[in-house]
mmJSON file of the N, C-alpha and C atoms, coordinates in Angstrom:
{"data_MODEL":{"atom_site":{
"group_PDB":["ATOM","ATOM","ATOM","ATOM","ATOM","ATOM","ATOM","ATOM","ATOM","ATOM","ATOM","ATOM","ATOM","ATOM","ATOM","ATOM","ATOM","ATOM","ATOM","ATOM","ATOM","ATOM","ATOM","ATOM","ATOM","ATOM","ATOM","ATOM","ATOM","ATOM","ATOM","ATOM","ATOM","ATOM","ATOM","ATOM","ATOM","ATOM","ATOM","ATOM","ATOM","ATOM","ATOM","ATOM","ATOM","ATOM","ATOM","ATOM","ATOM","ATOM","ATOM","ATOM","ATOM","ATOM","ATOM","ATOM","ATOM","ATOM","ATOM","ATOM","ATOM","ATOM","ATOM","ATOM","ATOM","ATOM","ATOM","ATOM","ATOM","ATOM","ATOM","ATOM","ATOM","ATOM","ATOM","ATOM","ATOM","ATOM","ATOM","ATOM","ATOM","ATOM","ATOM","ATOM","ATOM","ATOM","ATOM","ATOM","ATOM","ATOM","ATOM","ATOM","ATOM","ATOM","ATOM","ATOM","ATOM","ATOM","ATOM","ATOM","ATOM","ATOM","ATOM","ATOM","ATOM","ATOM","ATOM","ATOM","ATOM","ATOM","ATOM","ATOM","ATOM","ATOM","ATOM","ATOM","ATOM","ATOM","ATOM","ATOM","ATOM","ATOM","ATOM","ATOM","ATOM","ATOM","ATOM","ATOM","ATOM","ATOM","ATOM","ATOM","ATOM","ATOM","ATOM","ATOM","ATOM","ATOM","ATOM","ATOM","ATOM","ATOM","ATOM","ATOM","ATOM","ATOM","ATOM","ATOM","ATOM","ATOM","ATOM","ATOM","ATOM","ATOM","ATOM","ATOM","ATOM","ATOM","ATOM","ATOM","ATOM","ATOM","ATOM","ATOM","ATOM","ATOM","ATOM","ATOM","ATOM","ATOM","ATOM","ATOM","ATOM","ATOM","ATOM","ATOM","ATOM","ATOM","ATOM","ATOM","ATOM","ATOM","ATOM","ATOM","ATOM","ATOM","ATOM","ATOM","ATOM","ATOM","ATOM","ATOM","ATOM","ATOM","ATOM","ATOM","ATOM","ATOM"],
"id":[1,2,3,4,5,6,7,8,9,10,11,12,13,14,15,16,17,18,19,20,21,22,23,24,25,26,27,28,29,30,31,32,33,34,35,36,37,38,39,40,41,42,43,44,45,46,47,48,49,50,51,52,53,54,55,56,57,58,59,60,61,62,63,64,65,66,67,68,69,70,71,72,73,74,75,76,77,78,79,80,81,82,83,84,85,86,87,88,89,90,91,92,93,94,95,96,97,98,99,100,101,102,103,104,105,106,107,108,109,110,111,112,113,114,115,116,117,118,119,120,121,122,123,124,125,126,127,128,129,130,131,132,133,134,135,136,137,138,139,140,141,142,143,144,145,146,147,148,149,150,151,152,153,154,155,156,157,158,159,160,161,162,163,164,165,166,167,168,169,170,171,172,173,174,175,176,177,178,179,180,181,182,183,184,185,186,187,188,189,190,191,192,193,194,195,196,197,198],
"type_symbol":["N","C","C","N","C","C","N","C","C","N","C","C","N","C","C","N","C","C","N","C","C","N","C","C","N","C","C","N","C","C","N","C","C","N","C","C","N","C","C","N","C","C","N","C","C","N","C","C","N","C","C","N","C","C","N","C","C","N","C","C","N","C","C","N","C","C","N","C","C","N","C","C","N","C","C","N","C","C","N","C","C","N","C","C","N","C","C","N","C","C","N","C","C","N","C","C","N","C","C","N","C","C","N","C","C","N","C","C","N","C","C","N","C","C","N","C","C","N","C","C","N","C","C","N","C","C","N","C","C","N","C","C","N","C","C","N","C","C","N","C","C","N","C","C","N","C","C","N","C","C","N","C","C","N","C","C","N","C","C","N","C","C","N","C","C","N","C","C","N","C","C","N","C","C","N","C","C","N","C","C","N","C","C","N","C","C","N","C","C","N","C","C","N","C","C","N","C","C"],
"label_atom_id":["N","CA","C","N","CA","C","N","CA","C","N","CA","C","N","CA","C","N","CA","C","N","CA","C","N","CA","C","N","CA","C","N","CA","C","N","CA","C","N","CA","C","N","CA","C","N","CA","C","N","CA","C","N","CA","C","N","CA","C","N","CA","C","N","CA","C","N","CA","C","N","CA","C","N","CA","C","N","CA","C","N","CA","C","N","CA","C","N","CA","C","N","CA","C","N","CA","C","N","CA","C","N","CA","C","N","CA","C","N","CA","C","N","CA","C","N","CA","C","N","CA","C","N","CA","C","N","CA","C","N","CA","C","N","CA","C","N","CA","C","N","CA","C","N","CA","C","N","CA","C","N","CA","C","N","CA","C","N","CA","C","N","CA","C","N","CA","C","N","CA","C","N","CA","C","N","CA","C","N","CA","C","N","CA","C","N","CA","C","N","CA","C","N","CA","C","N","CA","C","N","CA","C","N","CA","C","N","CA","C","N","CA","C","N","CA","C","N","CA","C","N","CA","C","N","CA","C","N","CA","C"],
"label_alt_id":[null,null,null,null,null,null,null,null,null,null,null,null,null,null,null,null,null,null,null,null,null,null,null,null,null,null,null,null,null,null,null,null,null,null,null,null,null,null,null,null,null,null,null,null,null,null,null,null,null,null,null,null,null,null,null,null,null,null,null,null,null,null,null,null,null,null,null,null,null,null,null,null,null,null,null,null,null,null,null,null,null,null,null,null,null,null,null,null,null,null,null,null,null,null,null,null,null,null,null,null,null,null,null,null,null,null,null,null,null,null,null,null,null,null,null,null,null,null,null,null,null,null,null,null,null,null,null,null,null,null,null,null,null,null,null,null,null,null,null,null,null,null,null,null,null,null,null,null,null,null,null,null,null,null,null,null,null,null,null,null,null,null,null,null,null,null,null,null,null,null,null,null,null,null,null,null,null,null,null,null,null,null,null,null,null,null,null,null,null,null,null,null,null,null,null,null,null,null],
"label_comp_id":["MET","MET","MET","PRO","PRO","PRO","ASN","ASN","ASN","ALA","ALA","ALA","PRO","PRO","PRO","LEU","LEU","LEU","LEU","LEU","LEU","ARG","ARG","ARG","GLN","GLN","GLN","ARG","ARG","ARG","LEU","LEU","LEU","ALA","ALA","ALA","ALA","ALA","ALA","LEU","LEU","LEU","PHE","PHE","PHE","LEU","LEU","LEU","VAL","VAL","VAL","GLY","GLY","GLY","VAL","VAL","VAL","LEU","LEU","LEU","LEU","LEU","LEU","TRP","TRP","TRP","PHE","PHE","PHE","SER","SER","SER","PRO","PRO","PRO","TRP","TRP","TRP","LEU","LEU","LEU","GLY","GLY","GLY","ARG","ARG","ARG","LEU","LEU","LEU","GLU","GLU","GLU","GLN","GLN","GLN","ALA","ALA","ALA","GLY","GLY","GLY","SER","SER","SER","TRP","TRP","TRP","LEU","LEU","LEU","GLY","GLY","GLY","VAL","VAL","VAL","PRO","PRO","PRO","LEU","LEU","LEU","LEU","LEU","LEU","TYR","TYR","TYR","ILE","ILE","ILE","TYR","TYR","TYR","VAL","VAL","VAL","TYR","TYR","TYR","GLY","GLY","GLY","VAL","VAL","VAL","TRP","TRP","TRP","ALA","ALA","ALA","LEU","LEU","LEU","LEU","LEU","LEU","ILE","ILE","ILE","LEU","LEU","LEU","VAL","VAL","VAL","ALA","ALA","ALA","ALA","ALA","ALA","VAL","VAL","VAL","VAL","VAL","VAL","VAL","VAL","VAL","GLY","GLY","GLY","HIS","HIS","HIS","ARG","ARG","ARG","ARG","ARG","ARG","ASP","ASP","ASP"],
"label_asym_id":["A","A","A","A","A","A","A","A","A","A","A","A","A","A","A","A","A","A","A","A","A","A","A","A","A","A","A","A","A","A","A","A","A","A","A","A","A","A","A","A","A","A","A","A","A","A","A","A","A","A","A","A","A","A","A","A","A","A","A","A","A","A","A","A","A","A","A","A","A","A","A","A","A","A","A","A","A","A","A","A","A","A","A","A","A","A","A","A","A","A","A","A","A","A","A","A","A","A","A","A","A","A","A","A","A","A","A","A","A","A","A","A","A","A","A","A","A","A","A","A","A","A","A","A","A","A","A","A","A","A","A","A","A","A","A","A","A","A","A","A","A","A","A","A","A","A","A","A","A","A","A","A","A","A","A","A","A","A","A","A","A","A","A","A","A","A","A","A","A","A","A","A","A","A","A","A","A","A","A","A","A","A","A","A","A","A","A","A","A","A","A","A","A","A","A","A","A","A"],
"label_entity_id":["1","1","1","1","1","1","1","1","1","1","1","1","1","1","1","1","1","1","1","1","1","1","1","1","1","1","1","1","1","1","1","1","1","1","1","1","1","1","1","1","1","1","1","1","1","1","1","1","1","1","1","1","1","1","1","1","1","1","1","1","1","1","1","1","1","1","1","1","1","1","1","1","1","1","1","1","1","1","1","1","1","1","1","1","1","1","1","1","1","1","1","1","1","1","1","1","1","1","1","1","1","1","1","1","1","1","1","1","1","1","1","1","1","1","1","1","1","1","1","1","1","1","1","1","1","1","1","1","1","1","1","1","1","1","1","1","1","1","1","1","1","1","1","1","1","1","1","1","1","1","1","1","1","1","1","1","1","1","1","1","1","1","1","1","1","1","1","1","1","1","1","1","1","1","1","1","1","1","1","1","1","1","1","1","1","1","1","1","1","1","1","1","1","1","1","1","1","1"],
"label_seq_id":[1,1,1,2,2,2,3,3,3,4,4,4,5,5,5,6,6,6,7,7,7,8,8,8,9,9,9,10,10,10,11,11,11,12,12,12,13,13,13,14,14,14,15,15,15,16,16,16,17,17,17,18,18,18,19,19,19,20,20,20,21,21,21,22,22,22,23,23,23,24,24,24,25,25,25,26,26,26,27,27,27,28,28,28,29,29,29,30,30,30,31,31,31,32,32,32,33,33,33,34,34,34,35,35,35,36,36,36,37,37,37,38,38,38,39,39,39,40,40,40,41,41,41,42,42,42,43,43,43,44,44,44,45,45,45,46,46,46,47,47,47,48,48,48,49,49,49,50,50,50,51,51,51,52,52,52,53,53,53,54,54,54,55,55,55,56,56,56,57,57,57,58,58,58,59,59,59,60,60,60,61,61,61,62,62,62,63,63,63,64,64,64,65,65,65,66,66,66],
"pdbx_PDB_ins_code":[null,null,null,null,null,null,null,null,null,null,null,null,null,null,null,null,null,null,null,null,null,null,null,null,null,null,null,null,null,null,null,null,null,null,null,null,null,null,null,null,null,null,null,null,null,null,null,null,null,null,null,null,null,null,null,null,null,null,null,null,null,null,null,null,null,null,null,null,null,null,null,null,null,null,null,null,null,null,null,null,null,null,null,null,null,null,null,null,null,null,null,null,null,null,null,null,null,null,null,null,null,null,null,null,null,null,null,null,null,null,null,null,null,null,null,null,null,null,null,null,null,null,null,null,null,null,null,null,null,null,null,null,null,null,null,null,null,null,null,null,null,null,null,null,null,null,null,null,null,null,null,null,null,null,null,null,null,null,null,null,null,null,null,null,null,null,null,null,null,null,null,null,null,null,null,null,null,null,null,null,null,null,null,null,null,null,null,null,null,null,null,null,null,null,null,null,null,null],
"Cartn_x":[34.588,35.577,35.924,35.999,36.35,37.749,37.974,39.303,40.341,41.585,42.651,42.868,42.914,43.138,42.021,40.779,39.665,39.749,40.112,40.261,41.371,42.484,43.586,43.165,42.409,41.938,41.001,40.133,39.206,39.946,40.91,41.673,42.559,43.097,43.88,42.997,41.789,40.85,40.465,40.267,39.95,41.109,42.32,43.501,43.535,43.286,43.31,42.202,41.035,39.946,40.337,40.959,41.415,42.444,43.372,44.38,43.711,42.766,42.063,41.256,40.651,39.861,40.731,41.868,42.719,43.574,43.911,44.746,43.969,42.776,41.924,41.974,41.506,41.464,40.513,39.634,38.716,39.443,40.59,41.304,41.699,42.115,42.465,41.268,40.138,38.92,38.401,38.508,38.035,38.908,40.182,41.079,40.643,40.107,39.64,38.213,37.502,36.106,36.038,34.873,34.659,34.681,33.826,33.762,32.311,32.115,30.784,30.807,30.014,29.978,31.351,32.106,33.414,34.549,34.257,35.281,35.528,36.795,37.07,36.6,36.057,35.547,36.638,37.864,38.972,39.138,39.061,39.189,38.04,36.836,35.674,35.824,36.305,36.487,37.547,38.701,39.809,39.417,38.851,38.481,37.26,36.378,35.234,35.662,36.588,37.109,37.852,38.61,39.352,38.392,37.346,36.366,35.645,35.312,34.643,35.537,36.817,37.736,37.887,37.923,38.009,36.75,35.601,34.336,34.25,34.619,34.558,35.571,36.759,37.757,37.251,36.581,36.035,34.955,34.144,33.102,33.726,34.751,35.394,36.087,36.812,37.557,36.611,35.577,34.676,33.568,33.48,32.434,32.675,31.666,31.794,30.762,31.188,30.263,29.856,28.581,28.086,27.515],
"Cartn_y":[37.098,36.056,35.414,34.096,33.446,33.856,33.703,34.064,33.115,33.56,32.847,31.42,31.165,29.782,28.829,29.293,28.454,28.176,29.186,29.007,28.006,28.11,27.157,25.735,25.584,24.255,23.669,24.483,24.001,23.612,24.424,24.088,22.867,22.694,21.493,20.249,20.361,19.235,18.922,19.944,19.729,19.041,19.416,18.767,17.285,16.979,15.58,14.769,15.361,14.679,14.429,15.403,15.233,14.129,14.067,12.994,11.639,11.547,10.278,9.88,10.845,10.522,10.148,10.814,10.53,9.284,8.927,7.76,6.68,6.435,5.447,4.133,3.056,1.77,1.781,2.769,2.855,3.032,3.67,3.924,2.635,1.642,0.358,-0.339,-0.226,-0.838,-0.078,1.223,2.014,1.825,1.5,1.262,0.031,-0.956,-2.176,-2.05,-1.044,-0.87,-0.41,-0.415,-0.046,1.444,1.877,3.293,3.731,5.026,5.611,6.636,6.41,7.245,7.353,6.277,6.235,6.809,7.316,7.892,6.917,6.529,5.602,6.167,5.301,5.728,6.31,5.861,6.414,7.905,8.302,9.717,10.529,9.984,10.68,10.879,9.86,9.954,10.998,10.927,11.838,13.29,13.558,14.939,15.389,14.486,14.835,15.22,14.454,14.785,16.113,16.332,17.579,18.771,18.665,19.748,19.962,18.875,18.986,19.682,19.349,19.992,21.482,21.854,23.264,23.998,23.38,23.993,24.191,23.175,23.283,24.308,24.346,25.341,26.755,26.959,28.278,28.662,27.705,27.995,28.315,27.563,27.788,29.143,29.466,30.726,31.907,31.734,32.831,33.012,32.131,32.209,33.419,34.253,35.434,35.387,35.785,35.877,37.327,37.577,38.95,39.167],
"Cartn_z":[-35.405,-35.633,-34.292,-34.255,-32.994,-32.542,-31.251,-30.768,-31.36,-31.379,-32.077,-31.57,-30.256,-29.815,-30.254,-30.225,-30.648,-32.148,-32.928,-34.366,-34.666,-33.961,-34.152,-33.809,-32.741,-32.354,-33.408,-33.926,-34.954,-36.223,-36.625,-37.823,-37.604,-36.406,-36.11,-36.137,-35.609,-35.653,-37.093,-37.9,-39.304,-40.022,-39.704,-40.281,-39.916,-38.652,-38.228,-38.894,-39.041,-39.736,-41.19,-41.809,-43.184,-43.328,-42.399,-42.428,-42.268,-41.355,-41.154,-42.381,-43.05,-44.228,-45.423,-45.583,-46.727,-46.546,-45.326,-45.087,-44.358,-44.811,-44.176,-44.958,-44.359,-45.066,-46.267,-46.345,-47.482,-48.799,-48.774,-50.022,-50.714,-49.962,-50.553,-51.165,-50.516,-51.047,-52.26,-52.234,-53.361,-54.595,-54.372,-55.498,-56.282,-55.578,-56.216,-56.739,-56.288,-56.695,-58.145,-58.653,-60.049,-60.263,-61.163,-61.482,-61.515,-61.477,-61.545,-62.665,-63.664,-64.86,-65.523,-65.467,-66.097,-65.267,-64.087,-63.219,-62.071,-61.85,-60.74,-59.403,-58.557,-57.256,-56.371,-56.542,-55.761,-56.042,-57.31,-57.662,-57.09,-57.173,-56.635,-55.136,-54.433,-52.979,-52.632,-53.269,-52.935,-53.202,-54.364,-54.685,-53.897,-53.563,-52.731,-51.327,-50.741,-49.405,-49.458,-50.511,-50.666,-50.704,-51.508,-51.605,-50.277,-49.588,-48.293,-47.269,-47.244,-46.304,-46.595,-47.867,-48.224,-47.791,-48.024,-47.631,-46.121,-45.362,-43.903,-43.393,-43.988,-43.583,-43.856,-44.975,-45.286,-44.288,-43.877,-42.889,-41.532,-41.148,-39.847,-39.822,-40.854,-40.879,-41.075,-41.87,-42.156,-41.134,-40.164,-39.148,-38.257,-38.143,-37.292,-36.184,-35.03,-33.891,-33.739,-33.861,-33.716,-32.338],
"occupancy":[1.0,1.0,1.0,1.0,1.0,1.0,1.0,1.0,1.0,1.0,1.0,1.0,1.0,1.0,1.0,1.0,1.0,1.0,1.0,1.0,1.0,1.0,1.0,1.0,1.0,1.0,1.0,1.0,1.0,1.0,1.0,1.0,1.0,1.0,1.0,1.0,1.0,1.0,1.0,1.0,1.0,1.0,1.0,1.0,1.0,1.0,1.0,1.0,1.0,1.0,1.0,1.0,1.0,1.0,1.0,1.0,1.0,1.0,1.0,1.0,1.0,1.0,1.0,1.0,1.0,1.0,1.0,1.0,1.0,1.0,1.0,1.0,1.0,1.0,1.0,1.0,1.0,1.0,1.0,1.0,1.0,1.0,1.0,1.0,1.0,1.0,1.0,1.0,1.0,1.0,1.0,1.0,1.0,1.0,1.0,1.0,1.0,1.0,1.0,1.0,1.0,1.0,1.0,1.0,1.0,1.0,1.0,1.0,1.0,1.0,1.0,1.0,1.0,1.0,1.0,1.0,1.0,1.0,1.0,1.0,1.0,1.0,1.0,1.0,1.0,1.0,1.0,1.0,1.0,1.0,1.0,1.0,1.0,1.0,1.0,1.0,1.0,1.0,1.0,1.0,1.0,1.0,1.0,1.0,1.0,1.0,1.0,1.0,1.0,1.0,1.0,1.0,1.0,1.0,1.0,1.0,1.0,1.0,1.0,1.0,1.0,1.0,1.0,1.0,1.0,1.0,1.0,1.0,1.0,1.0,1.0,1.0,1.0,1.0,1.0,1.0,1.0,1.0,1.0,1.0,1.0,1.0,1.0,1.0,1.0,1.0,1.0,1.0,1.0,1.0,1.0,1.0,1.0,1.0,1.0,1.0,1.0,1.0],
"B_iso_or_equiv":[0.0,0.0,0.0,0.0,0.0,0.0,0.0,0.0,0.0,0.0,0.0,0.0,0.0,0.0,0.0,0.0,0.0,0.0,0.0,0.0,0.0,0.0,0.0,0.0,0.0,0.0,0.0,0.0,0.0,0.0,0.0,0.0,0.0,0.0,0.0,0.0,0.0,0.0,0.0,0.0,0.0,0.0,0.0,0.0,0.0,0.0,0.0,0.0,0.0,0.0,0.0,0.0,0.0,0.0,0.0,0.0,0.0,0.0,0.0,0.0,0.0,0.0,0.0,0.0,0.0,0.0,0.0,0.0,0.0,0.0,0.0,0.0,0.0,0.0,0.0,0.0,0.0,0.0,0.0,0.0,0.0,0.0,0.0,0.0,0.0,0.0,0.0,0.0,0.0,0.0,0.0,0.0,0.0,0.0,0.0,0.0,0.0,0.0,0.0,0.0,0.0,0.0,0.0,0.0,0.0,0.0,0.0,0.0,0.0,0.0,0.0,0.0,0.0,0.0,0.0,0.0,0.0,0.0,0.0,0.0,0.0,0.0,0.0,0.0,0.0,0.0,0.0,0.0,0.0,0.0,0.0,0.0,0.0,0.0,0.0,0.0,0.0,0.0,0.0,0.0,0.0,0.0,0.0,0.0,0.0,0.0,0.0,0.0,0.0,0.0,0.0,0.0,0.0,0.0,0.0,0.0,0.0,0.0,0.0,0.0,0.0,0.0,0.0,0.0,0.0,0.0,0.0,0.0,0.0,0.0,0.0,0.0,0.0,0.0,0.0,0.0,0.0,0.0,0.0,0.0,0.0,0.0,0.0,0.0,0.0,0.0,0.0,0.0,0.0,0.0,0.0,0.0,0.0,0.0,0.0,0.0,0.0,0.0],
"pdbx_formal_charge":[null,null,null,null,null,null,null,null,null,null,null,null,null,null,null,null,null,null,null,null,null,null,null,null,null,null,null,null,null,null,null,null,null,null,null,null,null,null,null,null,null,null,null,null,null,null,null,null,null,null,null,null,null,null,null,null,null,null,null,null,null,null,null,null,null,null,null,null,null,null,null,null,null,null,null,null,null,null,null,null,null,null,null,null,null,null,null,null,null,null,null,null,null,null,null,null,null,null,null,null,null,null,null,null,null,null,null,null,null,null,null,null,null,null,null,null,null,null,null,null,null,null,null,null,null,null,null,null,null,null,null,null,null,null,null,null,null,null,null,null,null,null,null,null,null,null,null,null,null,null,null,null,null,null,null,null,null,null,null,null,null,null,null,null,null,null,null,null,null,null,null,null,null,null,null,null,null,null,null,null,null,null,null,null,null,null,null,null,null,null,null,null,null,null,null,null,null,null],
"auth_seq_id":[1,1,1,2,2,2,3,3,3,4,4,4,5,5,5,6,6,6,7,7,7,8,8,8,9,9,9,10,10,10,11,11,11,12,12,12,13,13,13,14,14,14,15,15,15,16,16,16,17,17,17,18,18,18,19,19,19,20,20,20,21,21,21,22,22,22,23,23,23,24,24,24,25,25,25,26,26,26,27,27,27,28,28,28,29,29,29,30,30,30,31,31,31,32,32,32,33,33,33,34,34,34,35,35,35,36,36,36,37,37,37,38,38,38,39,39,39,40,40,40,41,41,41,42,42,42,43,43,43,44,44,44,45,45,45,46,46,46,47,47,47,48,48,48,49,49,49,50,50,50,51,51,51,52,52,52,53,53,53,54,54,54,55,55,55,56,56,56,57,57,57,58,58,58,59,59,59,60,60,60,61,61,61,62,62,62,63,63,63,64,64,64,65,65,65,66,66,66],
"auth_comp_id":["MET","MET","MET","PRO","PRO","PRO","ASN","ASN","ASN","ALA","ALA","ALA","PRO","PRO","PRO","LEU","LEU","LEU","LEU","LEU","LEU","ARG","ARG","ARG","GLN","GLN","GLN","ARG","ARG","ARG","LEU","LEU","LEU","ALA","ALA","ALA","ALA","ALA","ALA","LEU","LEU","LEU","PHE","PHE","PHE","LEU","LEU","LEU","VAL","VAL","VAL","GLY","GLY","GLY","VAL","VAL","VAL","LEU","LEU","LEU","LEU","LEU","LEU","TRP","TRP","TRP","PHE","PHE","PHE","SER","SER","SER","PRO","PRO","PRO","TRP","TRP","TRP","LEU","LEU","LEU","GLY","GLY","GLY","ARG","ARG","ARG","LEU","LEU","LEU","GLU","GLU","GLU","GLN","GLN","GLN","ALA","ALA","ALA","GLY","GLY","GLY","SER","SER","SER","TRP","TRP","TRP","LEU","LEU","LEU","GLY","GLY","GLY","VAL","VAL","VAL","PRO","PRO","PRO","LEU","LEU","LEU","LEU","LEU","LEU","TYR","TYR","TYR","ILE","ILE","ILE","TYR","TYR","TYR","VAL","VAL","VAL","TYR","TYR","TYR","GLY","GLY","GLY","VAL","VAL","VAL","TRP","TRP","TRP","ALA","ALA","ALA","LEU","LEU","LEU","LEU","LEU","LEU","ILE","ILE","ILE","LEU","LEU","LEU","VAL","VAL","VAL","ALA","ALA","ALA","ALA","ALA","ALA","VAL","VAL","VAL","VAL","VAL","VAL","VAL","VAL","VAL","GLY","GLY","GLY","HIS","HIS","HIS","ARG","ARG","ARG","ARG","ARG","ARG","ASP","ASP","ASP"],
"auth_asym_id":["A","A","A","A","A","A","A","A","A","A","A","A","A","A","A","A","A","A","A","A","A","A","A","A","A","A","A","A","A","A","A","A","A","A","A","A","A","A","A","A","A","A","A","A","A","A","A","A","A","A","A","A","A","A","A","A","A","A","A","A","A","A","A","A","A","A","A","A","A","A","A","A","A","A","A","A","A","A","A","A","A","A","A","A","A","A","A","A","A","A","A","A","A","A","A","A","A","A","A","A","A","A","A","A","A","A","A","A","A","A","A","A","A","A","A","A","A","A","A","A","A","A","A","A","A","A","A","A","A","A","A","A","A","A","A","A","A","A","A","A","A","A","A","A","A","A","A","A","A","A","A","A","A","A","A","A","A","A","A","A","A","A","A","A","A","A","A","A","A","A","A","A","A","A","A","A","A","A","A","A","A","A","A","A","A","A","A","A","A","A","A","A","A","A","A","A","A","A"],
"auth_atom_id":["N","CA","C","N","CA","C","N","CA","C","N","CA","C","N","CA","C","N","CA","C","N","CA","C","N","CA","C","N","CA","C","N","CA","C","N","CA","C","N","CA","C","N","CA","C","N","CA","C","N","CA","C","N","CA","C","N","CA","C","N","CA","C","N","CA","C","N","CA","C","N","CA","C","N","CA","C","N","CA","C","N","CA","C","N","CA","C","N","CA","C","N","CA","C","N","CA","C","N","CA","C","N","CA","C","N","CA","C","N","CA","C","N","CA","C","N","CA","C","N","CA","C","N","CA","C","N","CA","C","N","CA","C","N","CA","C","N","CA","C","N","CA","C","N","CA","C","N","CA","C","N","CA","C","N","CA","C","N","CA","C","N","CA","C","N","CA","C","N","CA","C","N","CA","C","N","CA","C","N","CA","C","N","CA","C","N","CA","C","N","CA","C","N","CA","C","N","CA","C","N","CA","C","N","CA","C","N","CA","C","N","CA","C","N","CA","C","N","CA","C","N","CA","C","N","CA","C","N","CA","C"],
"pdbx_PDB_model_num":[1,1,1,1,1,1,1,1,1,1,1,1,1,1,1,1,1,1,1,1,1,1,1,1,1,1,1,1,1,1,1,1,1,1,1,1,1,1,1,1,1,1,1,1,1,1,1,1,1,1,1,1,1,1,1,1,1,1,1,1,1,1,1,1,1,1,1,1,1,1,1,1,1,1,1,1,1,1,1,1,1,1,1,1,1,1,1,1,1,1,1,1,1,1,1,1,1,1,1,1,1,1,1,1,1,1,1,1,1,1,1,1,1,1,1,1,1,1,1,1,1,1,1,1,1,1,1,1,1,1,1,1,1,1,1,1,1,1,1,1,1,1,1,1,1,1,1,1,1,1,1,1,1,1,1,1,1,1,1,1,1,1,1,1,1,1,1,1,1,1,1,1,1,1,1,1,1,1,1,1,1,1,1,1,1,1,1,1,1,1,1,1,1,1,1,1,1,1]
}}}
């Protein structure tokens, strides 16, 4: 497991990336966009970013140095 300060820095960077992705100008454009397979693109973007952030957080926290 990485040392605590490095882990905190990585998680803080992940938080900032998440904030930038969720509060980006793309959201306004996606709101006006159509849908894909009946699902609005805004929903796909928001839940896709959410899933990606969870996946990256799991990799960062679960990463072990042997």
